[in-house]
C-alpha positions in Angstrom: -10.8 -9.7 27.4 -10.1 -6.5 25.4 -7.0 -4.5 24.5 -7.8 -0.8 24.2 -5.6 1.8 22.6 -6.0 5.5 22.9 -4.5 8.0 20.4 -2.8 11.3 21.2 -5.9 13.4 20.7 -7.7 11.2 23.3 -4.9 11.8 25.8 -4.0 15.5 25.2 -5.3 17.1 28.3 -7.2 16.4 31.6 -10.6 16.7 30.0 -9.8 13.9 27.6 -8.1 11.8 30.2 -11.3 11.9 32.3 -13.2 10.6 29.3 -10.6 7.8 29.0 -11.0 6.9 32.6 -14.8 6.6 32.3 -14.4 4.4 29.2 -12.0 2.0 30.8 -14.0 1.8 34.0 -17.2 1.2 32.1 -16.1 -2.2 30.9 -14.1 -4.6 33.2 -13.1 -6.6 30.1 -10.8 -3.6 29.2 -7.7 -5.1 30.9 -4.9 -3.7 28.7 -4.6 0.0 27.8 -2.1 1.1 25.2 -1.3 4.8 25.2 0.1 7.4 22.9 2.0 10.5 23.8 -0.1 13.7 24.4 -1.4 15.0 21.1 -2.6 18.5 20.2 -4.8 20.3 22.7 -5.9 22.8 20.0 -5.2 22.9 16.3 -2.3 25.4 16.7 -0.7 23.2 19.3 2.3 20.9 18.9 2.3 17.2 19.6 4.7 16.0 22.3 6.2 13.5 19.8 7.1 16.5 17.5 8.6 18.4 20.5 10.7 15.3 21.3 11.9 15.2 17.7 13.0 18.9 18.1 14.7 18.0 21.3 16.6 15.2 19.6 17.6 17.4 16.7 18.8 20.1 19.1 20.8 17.6 21.0 22.4 16.1 17.9 23.3 19.6 16.7 25.0 20.2 20.1 22.8 23.2 20.8 21.3 24.3 24.1 18.3 22.0 24.9 17.0 23.9 28.0 14.0 25.5 26.4 12.7 22.6 24.4 13.2 20.3 27.4 11.2 22.7 29.6 8.4 22.9 27.1 8.1 19.1 27.1 8.2 18.7 30.9 5.6 21.5 31.2 3.1 19.4 29.3 3.3 16.6 31.9 3.5 19.1 34.8 0.3 20.7 33.6 -1.6 17.4 33.5 -0.2 16.3 36.8 -1.1 19.5 38.5 -4.7 19.6 37.2 -5.3 15.9 38.2 -3.5 16.3 41.5 -0.9 13.6 40.6 2.5 13.5 42.3 4.1 10.0 42.2 5.0 9.7 38.5 6.1 13.3 37.8 9.6 13.2 39.4 10.5 10.1 37.4 9.2 11.7 34.2 11.3 14.8 34.8 14.4 12.7 35.4 13.8 10.6 32.3 13.3 13.6 30.0 16.2 15.6 31.5 18.6 12.6 31.3 18.1 12.3 27.6 20.5 15.1 27.0 23.2 13.1 28.8 22.9 10.2 26.4 26.1 8.9 24.9 26.0 9.3 21.1 25.7 6.0 19.3 23.9 6.8 16.0 21.3 9.3 14.8 18.5 6.6 14.3 19.2 5.2 17.8 19.1 8.7 19.4 15.9 9.6 17.6 14.2 6.4 18.8 15.3 7.0 22.4 14.0 10.5 22.4 10.8 9.9 20.4 9.7 6.9 22.6 9.8 9.0 25.7 6.5 10.6 25.0 4.5 7.4 25.2 6.7 6.0 28.1 6.2 9.1 30.3 2.4 9.3 29.5 1.9 5.6 30.5 3.5 6.3 33.9 1.2 9.3 34.4 -2.0 7.5 33.2 -1.3 4.4 35.4 -1.1 6.7 38.4 -4.3 8.6 37.3 -6.3 5.4 37.0 -5.1 4.1 40.4 -6.0 7.3 42.2 -9.5 7.2 40.7 -10.7 3.8 41.7 -9.2 1.8 38.9 -6.2 -0.3 40.0 -3.6 0.0 37.3 0.0 -0.9 36.7 2.5 0.8 34.3 4.2 -1.9 32.3 7.4 -1.0 30.3 7.7 -2.9 27.0 10.8 -4.7 28.3 8.8 -6.0 31.3 5.9 -6.9 29.0 8.3 -8.9 26.7 7.7 -6.8 23.7 10.9 -7.9 21.9 11.6 -6.5 18.4 14.2 -6.8 15.7 17.0 -4.2 15.9 15.8 -1.9 13.2 15.7 1.7 14.5 12.6 3.6 13.4 11.0 0.5 11.7 10.9 -2.2 14.4 9.5 -5.6 13.6 8.1 -7.8 16.4 9.9 -11.1 17.1 7.8 -14.2 17.1 8.9 -15.3 20.6 7.5 -12.0 22.0 3.9 -13.3 21.7 4.6 -16.1 24.2 6.0 -13.6 26.7 3.1 -11.2 26.2 0.6 -14.0 27.0 1.9 -13.9 30.5 0.3 -10.5 31.0 -3.0 -12.2 31.3 -2.1 -13.1 34.9 -2.1 -9.4 36.0 -4.9 -8.5 38.4 -4.7 -4.8 37.5 -5.3 -2.9 34.3 -2.0 -2.9 32.4 -1.0 0.5 31.0 1.5 0.0 28.3 3.3 2.7 26.3 2.8 2.3 22.5 5.1 3.0 19.6 8.2 1.1 20.7 9.7 -2.2 21.7 13.0 -3.5 23.1 15.8 -5.4 21.4 17.7 -8.3 22.9 20.5 -5.8 23.7 17.9 -3.6 25.7 17.9 -0.9 23.0 14.7 1.0 22.2 13.4 0.6 18.7 10.3 2.5 17.6 7.7 1.3 15.1 7.2 3.6 12.1 5.2 6.8 12.9 1.7 5.9 14.1 3.1 2.8 15.7 1.0 2.9 18.8 -1.6 1.3 16.7 0.9 -1.5 16.0 1.6 -2.0 19.7 -2.1 -2.4 20.4 -2.4 -5.0 17.7 0.7 -6.9 18.9 -0.5 -6.9 22.5 -4.0 -8.0 21.4 -2.5 -10.9 19.5 -0.1 -11.8 22.4 -2.7 -12.0 25.1 -5.2 -13.6 22.7 -7.8 -10.9 23.3 -11.4 -11.2 22.2 -11.4 -7.7 20.7 -8.9 -4.9 20.0 -10.5 -1.4 20.5 -8.8 1.5 18.9 -10.1 4.8 20.2 -9.5 8.0 18.2 -11.4 11.3 17.6 -13.9 10.1 14.9 -17.1 8.1 15.2 -16.2 5.7 12.5 -14.1 5.1 9.4 -15.8 6.9 6.5 -16.1 5.8 2.9 -14.1 8.8 1.8 -12.3 11.8 3.3 -15.0 13.8 5.3 -13.1 17.0 4.4 -13.8 16.3 0.7 -17.3 14.7 1.1 -19.6 16.5 3.6 -21.9 14.1 5.5 -19.8 11.2 4.2 -21.2 7.6 4.6 -19.8 5.9 7.7 -18.6 2.3 7.2 -20.1 -0.2 9.7 -17.9 -3.2 8.7 -14.7 -3.8 6.9 -12.5 -6.8 6.3 -8.8 -6.7 7.2 -7.9 -6.7 3.5 -10.1 -3.7 2.8 -8.7 -1.7 5.7 -5.2 -2.5 4.7 -5.9 -1.2 1.2 -7.6 1.9 2.4 -4.8 2.7 5.0 -2.1 2.2 2.4 -3.9 4.4 -0.1 -4.4 7.4 2.1 -6.8 6.8 5.0 -5.1 8.1 8.1 -7.3 6.6 10.8 -4.9 3.6 11.2 -1.3 3.0 10.5 -1.2 0.8 7.3 0.7 -2.0 9.0 -1.2 -1.8 12.3 -3.6 -4.6 11.8 -1.3 -7.4 10.7 -0.8 -9.0 14.2 -4.5 -8.9 14.9 -5.3 -10.2 11.4 -2.9 -13.1 11.8 -4.5 -13.9 15.2 -8.0 -13.4 13.8 -8.8 -10.8 16.5 -11.6 -8.4 15.4 -10.8 -4.6 15.7 -13.2 -1.8 16.4 -12.6 1.9 15.7 -14.4 4.1 18.2 -14.6 7.7 19.3 -13.3 8.8 22.7 -15.6 11.8 22.5 -18.6 9.7 21.7 -18.0 6.1 23.0 -21.6 5.1 22.6 -21.3 5.3 18.8 -21.0 1.8 17.3 -17.8 2.7 15.3 -16.4 0.5 12.5 -15.8 -3.2 13.0 -12.8 -4.7 11.2 -12.7 -8.5 10.9 -11.9 -11.4 8.6 -15.3 -11.3 7.0 -18.2 -8.8 7.0 -21.9 -9.6 6.9 -22.7 -6.8 4.4 -21.0 -8.7 1.5 -23.3 -7.2 -1.2 -21.5 -3.8 -1.3 -19.2 -3.7 -4.3 -17.3 -0.6 -3.0 -16.8 0.2 0.7 -14.3 3.1 0.4 -12.5 5.5 -1.8 -9.0 6.7 -0.8 -6.6 9.1 -2.4 -2.9 9.8 -1.9 -0.6 12.3 -3.6 3.1 12.8 -4.1 3.9 10.1 -6.7 6.0 10.0 -9.8 5.2 7.8 -12.8 7.9 6.5 -15.2 6.5 5.0 -18.4 9.0 2.8 -20.3 8.3 1.2 -23.7 10.1 -1.3 -25.9 8.8 -3.3 -28.8 8.6 -7.0 -28.1 9.6 -6.4 -24.5 7.6 -9.5 -23.5 9.9 -11.7 -25.5 13.1 -10.3 -23.9 14.2 -12.7 -21.2 14.9 -10.9 -17.9 13.5 -7.5 -18.9 11.5 -7.1 -15.7 14.4 -8.4 -13.6 16.6 -5.7 -15.2 14.1 -3.0 -14.3 13.9 -4.1 -10.7 17.7 -4.5 -10.4 18.2 -0.9 -11.5 15.7 0.3 -8.8 17.5 -1.8 -6.2 20.9 -0.6 -7.2 19.7 3.0 -6.8 17.9 2.1 -3.5 14.5 3.1 -4.9 11.3 1.5 -3.7 8.5 1.1 -6.3 4.8 1.2 -5.2 3.2 -0.2 -8.3 4.4 -1.8 -11.5 1.6 -2.5 -14.0 2.8 -3.7 -17.4 1.6 -4.6 -20.9 3.3 -6.6 -23.7 5.5 -3.6 -24.7 5.5 -1.3 -21.7 5.8 -0.9 -18.0 4.7 1.9 -15.7 6.8 2.4 -12.6 5.0 4.3 -9.8 7.2 5.4 -6.9 7.1 8.0 -4.2 8.3 11.4 -5.5 10.2 12.2 -2.3 12.7 9.4 -3.0 14.0 11.4 -6.0 16.1 14.4 -6.4 17.2 15.9 -9.8 20.5 14.0 -9.9 19.0 10.7 -8.9 16.2 11.0 -11.4 18.7 11.7 -14.1 20.7 8.7 -13.1 17.6 6.5 -13.1 16.6 7.6 -16.6 20.1 7.1 -17.9 20.4 3.6 -16.4 16.9 2.5 -17.7 17.7 3.9 -21.2 21.2 2.5 -21.6 20.6 -0.9 -19.9 17.2 -1.6 -21.6 17.7 0.2 -24.9 14.2 1.7 -24.6 12.0 3.0 -27.5 10.4 5.6 -25.2 10.6 6.8 -21.6 8.3 9.4 -20.1 8.5 10.8 -16.6 5.5 12.5 -14.9 5.5 14.1 -11.5 2.6 15.3 -9.3 0.6 12.1 -9.6 -2.1 11.0 -7.2 -3.2 7.4 -6.7 -6.9 6.9 -6.2 -8.0 3.5 -4.7 -11.5 2.1 -5.1 -11.7 -0.6 -2.4 -14.2 -3.4 -1.7 -14.1 -7.2 -1.6 -17.5 -7.2 -3.1 -16.1 -6.1 -6.5 -15.3 -9.7 -7.3 -19.0 -10.5 -7.2 -20.3 -7.4 -9.0 -19.9 -6.9 -12.8 -19.0 -3.5 -14.2 -17.3 -1.8 -11.3 -14.3 -0.7 -13.4 -16.5 0.4 -16.2 -18.7 2.5 -13.8 -15.5 4.1 -12.3 -13.8 5.0 -15.5 -17.1 6.4 -16.9 -17.6 8.5 -13.8 -14.0 9.9 -14.2 -14.5 10.5 -17.9 -17.7 12.4 -17.3 -15.8 14.7 -15.0 -13.0 15.2 -17.6 -10.4 13.4 -15.5 -7.7 11.7 -17.5 -6.2 8.4 -16.4 -2.4 8.0 -16.4 -2.7 4.3 -15.3 -5.3 1.8 -14.1 -4.4 -1.3 -12.2 -6.3 -4.1 -10.5 -4.7 -6.9 -8.5 -5.7 -10.6 -8.8 -7.4 -10.4 -5.4 -9.9 -7.9 -6.8 -10.0 -6.0 -3.5 -9.0 -2.7 -5.1 -8.7 -0.8 -8.4 -6.0 1.9 -8.6 -6.2 4.9 -10.8 -3.2 7.3 -11.4 -4.3 10.8 -12.1 -2.9 14.3 -12.0 -2.6 15.7 -8.4 -4.8 18.7 -9.3 -7.7 16.4 -10.0 -7.6 14.3 -6.8 -10.5 15.8 -5.0 -12.7 15.9 -8.1 -11.9 12.3 -8.8 -12.9 11.2 -5.2 -16.1 13.3 -5.5 -17.0 11.7 -8.9 -16.4 8.2 -7.6 -18.3 8.8 -4.4 -21.3 10.1 -6.3 -21.2 7.1 -8.6 -21.0 4.4 -5.9 -22.6 5.9 -2.8 -25.2 8.4 -4.0 -26.5 6.8 -7.2 -26.7 3.5 -5.3 -29.3 5.1 -3.0 
């Protein structure tokens, strides 16, 4: 039994939908299909989810929504017309048009209601498309499926009891087509997962029905060991562990939402990343363990937009509660740190730059200085975090040495280096301007020289 999720690029037009139909029909074990909203048809196109965000913003600003509403409906009309579908379209039109009649509750609640409509409408359409083409299918709303979530608009968390209800879906005698990206609260309100959350829905459903495999179809043949736009002919990864994928996703890989795999990981369900446009390609298998355990490094990821705050105080390590005071200041200012490596006399705070504005940064510096009586504080913006990832690092000597030597040879200065006790990744903080050069240097060291 397989749960199969298709991303927006796989469902963007009738040509792609025909490919999806062939993929699902080719394997009777594909019993559950999770769908995204229509993505871009061409590079200059706009995703339906982005159009729905514009629709919501127009509504909230009390402006005329006619044009944006028509643009969204047109996307579904176009697909329906080309595929000769008629049943789902009237309900889709009604659902999209009725959004502007919504009673205002709160901005997050309105945004979730509008955004979720893309997946919801597309699931109706795709279920009809499957059924009209020899594949009996049934549209299942998340409420009907039992996909219960905590009431956190824009950042939904699945409830534990949802898994028991989802298990009942195994009794269906048709292919279940389920919209991704959102769940339902106990008060019947829609709550979306964070952006990219259709991956999360697929993982949750796979765990709930106790699937043998969760297939995630996208527009690439595999996950690559570095960004293919930076490294031409980049090495494809055949196998990854869940821990490695989590590190790579968090550190900049965009193939999967960085929290998507947790439900599958906890249920020990393997995940495979495959290409809708080339379904015969083996893809990348993600599971608890991989057979190719000798590889020290499986991937290199980079992410920009960080700020580093270096603080120093002599004998900091002897001052009881120093670290607590740092964290309390961050909490009081509602700032989320990403990394916090420390020495005996210093700590480097790494956080996302977009959390700060000039006044908040000034307040943070003031609070740190006055509360902690620091000897030194240095703030640096435009920092990139480079992650070297691989569970094999714990069994290979000299990985950090090779990495720092490769960066040094390419005249790339390190602002910070950090390795967790799990030894799954090593993180390097560098200047944004050197991100691509750093990835190239590390890729050459660990993937080219190794050959």
